[in-house]
C-alpha positions in Angstrom: 123.7 118.0 150.1 121.5 120.3 148.1 123.9 120.2 145.2 123.9 116.5 145.4 120.2 116.3 145.2 120.0 118.8 142.4 122.2 116.5 140.4 119.5 113.8 140.5 116.5 116.0 140.3 115.9 115.3 136.5 115.9 111.6 137.3 113.6 112.1 140.2 111.2 114.1 138.2 111.1 111.6 135.4 110.4 108.8 138.0 107.6 110.7 139.7 105.9 111.6 136.5 106.1 108.0 135.3 104.8 106.7 138.5 101.9 109.0 138.5 101.1 108.1 134.8 101.3 104.4 135.5 99.2 104.5 138.7 96.6 107.0 137.5 93.0 105.6 137.8 90.5 105.6 135.0 87.3 107.6 135.5 84.1 105.7 136.4 80.5 106.8 136.2 77.1 105.2 136.4 73.7 105.6 134.8 70.4 104.6 136.4 68.6 102.1 134.0 65.2 100.9 135.3 66.3 101.0 138.9 69.7 99.6 138.3 73.0 101.7 138.7 75.0 100.6 135.5 78.7 101.3 135.8 81.2 102.1 133.1 84.9 103.0 133.0 87.1 105.2 130.7 90.2 107.2 130.5 89.4 110.9 130.2 90.6 112.6 127.1 93.5 115.1 127.6 92.6 118.7 127.8 91.9 120.2 124.4 91.6 116.8 122.7 88.1 116.1 121.4 87.7 112.4 120.5 85.9 111.8 117.2 85.0 108.2 117.8 83.5 106.1 120.6 84.6 102.4 121.1 82.8 100.1 123.6 85.1 97.3 124.8 83.0 94.5 126.3 84.2 91.9 128.7 83.2 88.3 128.5 80.8 86.4 130.8 81.9 86.6 134.4 84.2 89.5 133.7 84.4 93.2 134.4 85.0 96.5 132.6 88.3 97.2 134.4 89.4 93.5 133.5 88.7 94.3 129.7 90.6 97.6 130.0 93.8 95.6 131.0 93.7 93.7 127.8 93.3 96.7 125.6 96.5 98.5 126.6 97.8 98.7 123.0 94.6 100.3 121.7 94.6 102.7 124.6 98.2 103.6 123.8 97.1 105.0 120.4 93.8 106.2 121.4 94.7 109.9 121.8 96.4 110.0 118.4 93.5 108.1 116.8 91.0 110.5 118.5 89.1 107.5 120.0 87.5 107.3 123.4 87.5 103.8 124.8 84.7 102.8 127.2 84.5 99.6 129.4 81.1 99.1 130.7 80.3 96.5 133.3 77.7 93.8 132.7 74.9 93.3 135.2 76.3 91.0 137.8 79.2 90.4 135.4 77.0 89.2 132.5 75.1 90.7 129.6 71.6 90.2 128.6 72.3 89.1 125.0 70.3 87.1 122.6 70.7 83.6 124.0 67.3 82.4 125.2 68.7 79.6 127.3 71.2 81.7 129.2 70.7 81.3 133.0 72.6 84.4 134.0 70.8 87.0 136.2 71.0 89.5 133.3 68.9 87.2 131.1 66.6 85.8 133.7 65.8 89.3 135.0 65.7 90.6 131.3 68.0 93.5 132.0 67.6 96.4 129.6 71.2 96.5 128.2 69.9 98.2 125.0 68.9 101.3 127.0 72.3 101.2 128.8 74.2 101.5 125.6 71.9 104.1 124.2 72.2 106.2 127.3 76.1 105.9 127.4 76.3 107.0 123.8 74.2 110.1 124.7 76.4 110.6 127.8 79.6 110.7 125.7 78.2 112.7 122.8 77.0 115.4 125.4 80.0 115.5 127.7 82.9 114.7 125.3 81.4 115.6 121.9 82.0 112.3 120.3 80.6 111.8 116.7 77.4 109.6 117.2 77.9 108.4 113.7 81.3 106.8 114.7 80.3 104.4 117.5 81.9 101.0 117.5 81.8 97.8 119.6 84.5 95.2 120.3 83.3 92.2 122.4 85.0 89.0 123.6 82.9 85.8 124.3 79.8 86.9 126.1 80.8 90.5 125.2 80.9 89.3 121.6 77.3 88.0 122.0 76.3 91.5 123.3 77.9 93.1 120.3 75.8 90.8 118.0 72.7 91.8 119.9 73.5 95.6 119.4 74.0 94.8 115.7 70.9 92.7 115.4 68.6 95.0 117.2 69.9 98.7 117.0 72.3 98.7 114.0 71.6 102.3 113.3 73.5 103.3 116.5 76.7 101.5 115.5 79.2 101.9 112.6 80.7 98.4 113.0 81.1 95.6 115.5 83.9 93.1 116.1 83.0 89.8 118.0 85.8 87.7 119.4 85.3 84.0 120.1 81.6 84.2 119.7 79.0 82.8 117.4 75.4 83.9 116.8 72.9 81.8 118.9 71.2 79.1 117.0 67.8 80.1 115.5 66.2 77.9 118.4 68.1 79.8 121.0 67.7 83.4 119.6 65.2 85.6 121.6 66.0 89.0 120.1 64.0 90.9 117.4 66.1 91.3 114.2 66.2 94.6 112.5 68.0 92.9 109.5 69.8 95.9 108.5 73.4 96.0 106.9 76.3 96.7 109.2 80.0 96.1 109.2 81.0 92.9 111.2 84.4 91.4 111.9 84.5 87.8 113.6 87.6 86.3 115.2 87.1 82.6 116.1 89.3 79.6 116.9 88.8 76.2 115.3 89.6 74.3 118.5 87.5 76.4 120.8 85.8 74.1 123.4 83.5 76.9 124.9 82.4 78.5 121.7 82.4 75.6 119.2 83.6 76.7 115.7 81.2 74.3 114.0 78.3 75.2 116.3 76.6 73.3 119.2 76.0 73.5 122.9 77.8 76.3 124.8 78.3 76.5 128.5 80.7 77.9 131.1 80.9 76.7 134.8 77.7 77.3 136.6 75.8 78.9 133.5 74.1 77.2 130.6 73.9 79.2 127.4 72.3 77.0 124.8 73.2 76.2 121.2 75.2 78.5 118.9 75.4 78.5 115.1 78.6 77.5 113.3 81.2 80.3 112.6 80.5 79.8 108.8 76.6 80.3 109.4 77.4 83.3 111.6 79.7 84.8 109.0 77.3 84.3 106.2 74.3 85.6 108.1 76.0 89.1 108.1 77.3 88.6 104.6 73.8 87.8 103.2 72.3 90.7 105.2 74.9 93.1 103.4 74.0 91.8 100.0 77.0 89.7 99.3 77.1 86.5 97.3 79.7 84.1 96.0 82.9 83.2 97.7 84.8 85.7 100.0 88.4 86.7 99.2 90.8 84.5 101.1 94.2 85.5 102.4 96.7 84.1 104.9 97.9 86.3 107.7 101.7 86.4 108.5 102.5 83.7 111.1 104.3 86.1 113.4 104.4 83.7 116.3 105.2 80.1 114.9 105.5 78.9 118.5 101.9 79.4 119.4 100.7 76.6 117.1 98.1 78.9 115.5 97.8 80.3 112.0 95.1 82.7 110.6 93.1 82.8 107.5 91.2 85.8 106.5 88.0 85.7 104.6 86.5 89.0 103.4 83.5 90.4 101.7 84.3 94.0 100.8 83.1 96.5 98.2 83.2 100.2 98.0 80.2 101.8 99.4 79.0 98.7 101.3 79.5 97.4 104.8 82.4 95.0 105.0 82.2 91.4 106.6 85.4 89.8 107.7 86.2 86.5 109.3 89.6 85.7 110.9 89.7 82.0 111.2 92.3 81.1 113.9 93.5 77.6 112.9 94.3 75.8 116.2 92.8 78.7 118.3 90.9 78.0 121.5 88.8 80.3 123.7 91.6 82.8 123.8 93.3 85.5 121.7 95.9 84.5 118.9 99.4 85.8 119.3 99.9 86.6 115.8 97.7 89.7 116.0 96.5 92.1 118.6 92.6 91.6 118.4 91.9 95.2 119.5 94.3 96.8 117.1 92.9 94.5 114.3 89.4 95.5 115.2 90.2 99.1 115.1 92.0 98.9 111.8 88.9 97.1 110.5 
């Protein structure tokens, strides 16, 4: 019997290792910010691997950090090779206190100090995992995209670049954040048929929560381009239609110049309040 088992030991070992790998739990920690325990999640770097960059991945309104982690699997898969540490914070009661004055979420009504939360998380990962404080990035979806905008608007010196997915800046009448008005690299990925975040601007809401008006995608794109000192028309290219069956195509508009921050818009023709199939938004954001 022992000999029979030994014949299958390699297979058993492979299965066990794979099972452990697939079921390993991410690390979670918290920081006290003005009386609130704010939680974040991440996969610890392997021993002897010092990550160079820090990327915050922000969930949408009503979501969670662990939920955002499930969507970023392809970026997680290359994170060790790319020397990047991905962090998935939880919003306050599943929402962010971003820059929409009309937002009725608890985070906004209670004026939760999310800026302090991100500043303290950066300090945490610089001290504990030696990430480079000059290489901190943000990728946010929907309400997380709005939080990414807030960080770029109010504390741009702390971030190298942001990517906002299915999110427009609040309209000027709905903006309640101070603007540092400093250049920063920004990528925007928006769908033209989005009923929640209207591509051409207007009222934005989700069930149970009002959020007020947002600017159009073009106004949002040119806000950052103007801030970075660009003029004229952006360079336009068409991305390969790798999934013709999804009914979406992507046009890329870019302001880029050596020595200056870049501003990129991926216009998803036919896109709704979702991700396009032609690209992986997380890999695209990291490549940017």
